[in-house]
Structure formats: C-alpha cells, structure tokens
C-alpha positions in Angstrom: 160.5 61.5 58.5 158.2 58.5 57.9 154.4 58.5 57.6 152.8 57.2 60.8 149.1 56.2 60.7 148.6 58.2 57.5 150.3 61.4 58.8 153.2 62.6 56.9 155.9 63.3 59.6 157.6 65.8 57.1 154.6 67.8 56.4 153.6 67.7 60.1 157.0 69.1 61.1 156.9 71.9 58.4 153.5 73.1 59.8 154.8 72.9 63.3 158.1 74.9 62.5 156.0 77.6 60.7 153.6 78.2 63.5 156.8 78.3 65.8 158.3 81.1 63.9 155.0 83.0 63.5 154.6 82.7 67.2 158.2 84.3 67.5 157.2 87.0 65.1 154.0 87.6 66.9 155.8 88.0 70.3 158.4 90.3 68.8 155.5 92.6 67.4 153.7 92.3 70.7 156.9 93.7 72.4 157.1 96.5 69.8 153.4 97.5 70.3 154.3 97.7 74.1 157.2 99.8 73.4 154.9 102.3 71.4 152.5 102.3 73.9 155.1 103.4 76.6 156.5 106.0 74.7 153.0 107.4 74.1 152.4 107.4 77.7 155.6 109.0 78.3 154.5 111.8 76.0 151.2 112.2 78.1 148.9 110.2 76.1 146.2 108.2 77.7 146.9 104.5 76.6 143.4 103.5 77.5 141.8 106.1 75.3 144.3 105.1 72.6 143.2 101.4 72.7 139.7 102.7 72.3 140.5 104.6 69.2 142.2 101.9 67.7 139.2 99.5 68.3 137.0 102.0 66.7 139.3 102.6 63.8 138.9 98.9 62.9 135.0 98.9 62.8 133.3 99.8 59.9 131.0 103.0 59.9 127.7 101.2 60.4 128.8 99.2 63.3 130.4 102.2 64.8 127.0 104.4 64.5 125.0 101.3 65.7 127.3 101.2 69.0 127.3 105.0 69.4 123.7 105.0 69.2 123.1 102.2 71.6 125.5 103.6 74.1 123.7 106.9 73.9 120.3 105.1 74.4 121.7 103.3 77.6 123.2 106.3 79.1 120.1 108.2 78.8 118.0 105.4 80.3 120.3 105.5 83.2 120.2 109.2 83.5 123.9 109.8 82.6 123.2 112.5 80.0 
C-alpha cells in the first residue's frame, strides 16, 4: 500500500487488523465469561453478588477499606444500621 498524506497504508492496515483480531478475542472471552456465570447461576449462586465480589477483589486493601467505611457511614446517616 502507498503512503497517503504522510500515512503509511501498510502500517495502518496492520494496526487495524490487530485491533480486529483483539476484538474477536474479546468477544470470545466475553462469551466464555457469560457461560461461566450461567453455570454458576445454574448451581444456585447469585450472579449479582459474584460480580460485586469480583469488583472488590480488583481493589487494593486501602480503597476497599475506604469504601466500606463510607458505606457504613452513609448507612448510619440514613438510619439503616
């Protein structure tokens, strides 16, 4: 491919094709994750809670502690505790 306006057509095509392959892989992984959640649901697990656990596991300890402290504070302010 020729360069057009200072843009290498071959390089651009390479980037586009790599992104397309990664998007396909991402879609396949999303389908796999959906299947695992469906299996867990079929075995009686609460998917909403599992998603919360996954989110918490990604957090570092300090952020998790801060979030839990604020949640407790807000609940007490609303008389939910």
